[in-house]
C-alpha positions as CSV (number, residue, x, y, z in Angstrom):
1,M,-162.5,64.7,106.7
2,K,-160.3,62.5,104.5
3,Y,-157.6,64.5,105.0
4,L,-157.4,63.9,109.0
5,R,-158.2,60.2,108.0
6,A,-155.1,60.4,105.9
7,V,-153.0,62.1,108.9
8,F,-154.1,59.4,111.3
9,R,-153.4,56.5,109.1
10,Y,-150.1,57.9,108.0
11,I,-148.7,58.5,111.9
12,L,-149.9,54.8,112.6
13,F,-148.2,53.4,109.6
14,V,-145.1,54.9,110.7
15,V,-145.2,53.8,114.3
16,T,-146.4,50.7,113.7
17,T,-144.1,50.0,110.8
18,L,-140.9,51.0,112.9
19,G,-142.4,49.4,116.4
20,I,-142.7,45.9,114.6
21,Y,-139.2,46.2,112.9
22,G,-138.0,47.2,116.0
23,I,-139.3,44.1,117.7
24,W,-137.8,42.0,115.1
25,F,-134.4,44.0,115.7
26,I,-134.1,43.6,119.1
27,A,-135.4,40.0,119.6
28,A,-133.7,38.6,116.5
29,P,-130.2,37.7,117.9
30,F,-131.9,35.6,120.7
31,V,-134.4,33.7,118.4
32,T,-133.2,30.3,117.0
33,N,-135.3,30.1,114.2
34,K,-134.9,32.9,112.5
35,V,-136.8,31.7,109.5
36,L,-139.9,31.5,111.4
37,W,-139.5,34.5,113.6
38,R,-139.0,36.5,110.4
39,Q,-142.3,35.1,108.8
40,M,-144.2,35.8,112.0
41,I,-143.0,39.6,112.0
42,L,-143.6,40.0,108.2
43,R,-147.6,38.6,108.5
44,T,-147.8,40.8,111.5
45,W,-146.8,43.8,109.6
46,A,-149.1,42.9,106.8
47,R,-152.0,42.4,108.8
48,A,-151.3,45.6,110.4
49,F,-151.0,47.4,107.1
50,V,-154.4,45.8,106.4
51,R,-156.1,47.3,109.3
52,V,-154.4,50.8,109.1
53,S,-155.5,51.2,105.5
54,N,-158.9,49.5,105.8
55,M,-158.0,47.0,103.2
56,K,-160.5,44.2,102.7
57,I,-159.1,40.8,101.4
58,K,-161.4,38.2,99.3
59,V,-159.5,35.1,98.1
60,V,-160.7,32.9,95.2
61,G,-159.0,29.5,94.9
62,S,-157.0,27.7,97.2
63,P,-153.5,29.5,98.3
64,P,-150.2,27.2,97.8
65,A,-148.5,25.5,100.8
66,P,-145.0,26.2,101.3
67,P,-142.4,25.7,99.9
68,F,-144.1,27.2,96.6
69,F,-142.9,29.6,93.7
70,L,-145.9,32.0,93.2
71,V,-146.0,34.3,90.0
72,C,-148.5,37.1,90.4
73,N,-149.6,40.5,88.3
74,H,-148.4,43.7,90.2
75,L,-150.2,46.6,90.8
76,S,-148.9,48.5,93.8
77,Y,-147.1,48.2,96.9
78,T,-150.2,46.9,98.5
79,D,-150.0,43.7,96.6
80,V,-146.9,42.8,99.1
81,P,-149.3,43.0,102.5
82,A,-152.1,41.5,100.6
83,L,-150.6,38.3,99.7
84,S,-148.5,38.6,103.0
85,A,-151.6,38.3,104.6
86,V,-152.7,35.2,103.0
87,V,-149.7,33.2,102.5
88,N,-146.2,32.9,104.0
89,G,-143.5,33.7,101.3
90,V,-140.6,36.1,100.8
91,F,-140.5,38.3,97.7
92,V,-138.3,38.8,94.6
93,A,-137.8,42.4,94.0
94,K,-135.7,44.8,91.6
95,G,-132.5,45.9,92.9
96,E,-133.2,49.4,93.1
97,I,-135.4,49.0,96.2
98,E,-132.6,47.9,98.1
99,S,-130.9,51.4,98.2
100,W,-134.1,52.9,99.6
101,F,-133.5,55.0,102.9
102,L,-134.4,52.8,105.6
103,A,-137.4,50.6,103.6
104,G,-134.7,48.5,102.0
105,K,-133.0,47.5,104.9
106,I,-136.2,46.4,106.4
107,C,-137.2,44.6,103.1
108,R,-133.4,42.8,103.1
109,D,-134.1,41.9,106.6
110,M,-137.6,40.4,105.9
111,G,-136.0,38.0,103.4
112,T,-136.5,39.9,100.0
113,I,-134.4,38.6,97.4
114,F,-133.3,41.5,95.3
115,I,-132.3,41.1,91.6
116,N,-130.2,43.3,89.2
117,R,-132.1,42.6,86.0
118,S,-129.4,44.6,84.2
119,N,-126.9,42.4,85.3
120,R,-127.0,38.7,83.9
121,R,-124.6,37.4,86.0
122,D,-126.9,38.4,89.0
123,I,-129.5,36.1,87.8
124,P,-127.9,32.9,88.6
125,R,-127.1,34.4,92.1
126,A,-130.9,35.4,92.8
127,G,-131.8,31.7,91.6
128,N,-129.8,30.0,94.1
129,E,-130.8,32.4,96.7
130,I,-134.6,31.4,95.8
131,V,-133.8,27.9,95.8
132,K,-132.2,28.1,99.2
133,R,-135.4,29.4,100.4
134,L,-137.5,26.7,98.8
135,E,-135.4,24.3,100.3
136,Q,-136.0,25.8,103.8
137,G,-139.6,25.3,103.5
138,E,-140.1,28.8,102.3
139,G,-142.9,30.0,99.7
140,V,-141.2,32.9,97.2
141,I,-143.2,35.2,95.2
142,V,-142.1,37.3,92.4
143,F,-143.8,39.5,90.0
144,P,-142.4,39.1,86.4
145,E,-143.9,42.1,84.5
146,G,-141.1,43.9,86.5
147,T,-143.1,46.8,87.3
148,S,-146.6,48.0,89.0
149,T,-149.1,49.2,86.2
150,K,-152.5,50.9,86.4
151,G,-154.3,47.9,85.8
152,E,-155.5,47.9,82.5
153,T,-154.1,44.6,81.5
154,V,-151.2,42.4,82.2
155,L,-147.8,43.1,80.8
156,P,-145.7,40.6,79.0
157,F,-143.8,38.5,81.8
158,N,-139.8,38.9,82.1
159,S,-138.4,35.5,81.5
160,S,-135.3,36.5,83.5
161,F,-137.3,36.1,86.5
162,L,-138.0,32.5,85.5
163,E,-134.7,31.4,84.2
164,F,-133.9,29.2,87.2
165,A,-137.3,27.4,87.8
166,A,-137.1,26.5,84.1
167,Q,-133.5,25.1,84.7
168,K,-134.9,22.9,87.5
169,D,-138.4,22.0,86.1
170,L,-139.7,23.8,89.1
171,P,-143.2,23.9,89.2
172,V,-144.7,27.6,89.4
173,S,-147.6,28.6,90.7
174,Y,-149.8,31.1,89.7
175,A,-152.2,34.2,91.0
176,T,-154.1,37.2,90.2
177,I,-154.5,40.4,92.0
178,T,-156.9,43.2,91.4
179,Y,-158.6,46.1,93.6
180,A,-162.2,47.5,93.9
181,T,-163.4,51.0,95.6
182,P,-166.8,51.4,96.6
183,S,-169.1,52.8,94.2
184,N,-169.1,56.1,95.2
185,S,-165.3,56.4,95.6
186,P,-162.3,57.4,93.5
187,K,-161.5,54.2,91.0
188,A,-158.8,51.8,92.0
189,S,-156.7,52.5,89.2
190,D,-156.5,56.1,90.9
191,V,-156.0,55.4,94.5
192,V,-154.5,52.3,94.7
193,S,-152.4,51.1,91.5
194,W,-149.1,52.7,91.8
195,W,-148.3,53.8,88.2
196,D,-147.7,57.5,87.8
197,E,-145.0,59.7,88.9
198,K,-146.0,59.9,92.6
199,T,-143.1,58.9,95.2
200,F,-143.8,56.3,97.6
201,G,-144.8,58.7,100.3
202,E,-146.8,61.0,97.6
203,H,-149.0,57.6,96.8
204,L,-149.5,56.6,100.4
205,W,-150.9,59.7,101.4
206,F,-153.6,59.2,98.7
207,L,-154.3,56.0,99.7
208,F,-154.7,56.7,103.2
209,Q,-157.4,59.0,101.7
210,A,-159.4,56.4,100.7
211,R,-162.4,55.0,103.1
212,S,-162.0,51.7,101.9
213,Y,-160.6,49.1,99.2
214,T,-160.9,45.6,98.5
215,A,-158.2,43.2,97.2
216,I,-158.9,40.5,95.1
217,I,-156.7,37.6,95.1
218,D,-157.3,34.6,92.7
219,F,-155.2,31.6,92.9
220,G,-154.6,29.4,90.0
221,N,-155.7,25.6,90.3
222,E,-152.4,23.7,89.2
223,P,-149.0,24.6,88.9
224,I,-147.1,24.9,85.2
225,H,-143.6,23.9,84.5
226,N,-141.6,24.0,81.5
227,H,-138.0,23.7,80.4
228,N,-138.2,26.8,78.2
229,R,-138.1,30.0,80.5
230,K,-139.7,32.0,77.5
231,E,-142.3,29.3,77.1
232,L,-142.6,29.1,80.8
233,A,-143.0,32.6,81.0
234,R,-145.6,33.1,78.2
235,M,-147.5,30.0,79.7
236,L,-147.9,31.7,83.3
237,W,-148.8,35.1,81.8
238,E,-151.7,33.5,79.7
239,K,-153.2,31.9,83.0
240,V,-152.7,35.2,84.8
241,S,-154.1,37.3,81.7
242,E,-157.2,34.9,81.7
243,K,-157.9,35.4,85.3
244,F,-157.3,38.7,85.8
245,T,-159.8,41.7,86.3
246,P,-158.6,45.0,85.4
247,T,-159.2,48.1,87.7
248,I,-160.5,50.4,85.5
């Protein structure tokens, strides 16, 4: 039964993703407010993924209103649709995702800001792009751990993601995300968290076998700001770690 479920969901995911992106691609040249149009398309896709994968979402606290700069721990690609279903924002992602077949182009067209962390000269460019998005009234979401994890703990935050925020004394909001599965199902750390050597397609196949799972998003009360990027990273890591509930 679980394999039939996975096949059905996989096909539905591909069809809905390509269909929604196709609508974006065809209509984009004729839409005046491209930022609003892109936000609507991303939100539509996120909610479609939530339904296809039978994800439940529980929100704790109040999501920030755009424009905002939000940091969050990172467990899986499912973090993107879960957060996008709750807040309007674009994501900051590692540069290698841009080279992924088709997915890289879709992410770029949906406003993703790519950053090459191994190239120090690319950080100011990404920072300027983030400032531009904020000035346009958009939210920006970053995963400063730099990678997805199993969900045992929150990895130290990479301060390079926060360099521009420290320089401009920008208030930084924070949130935690964790997942839970029903008591008679495999653990969320095995089903939802993407931390092993599986490819995206392989992991998605295992995720779609699950009957359901719940994303719990807990938003912090007040933004943090600090002129020192390392101190800012430490303060935000402490706040996120305090709220984080392990998926194990």
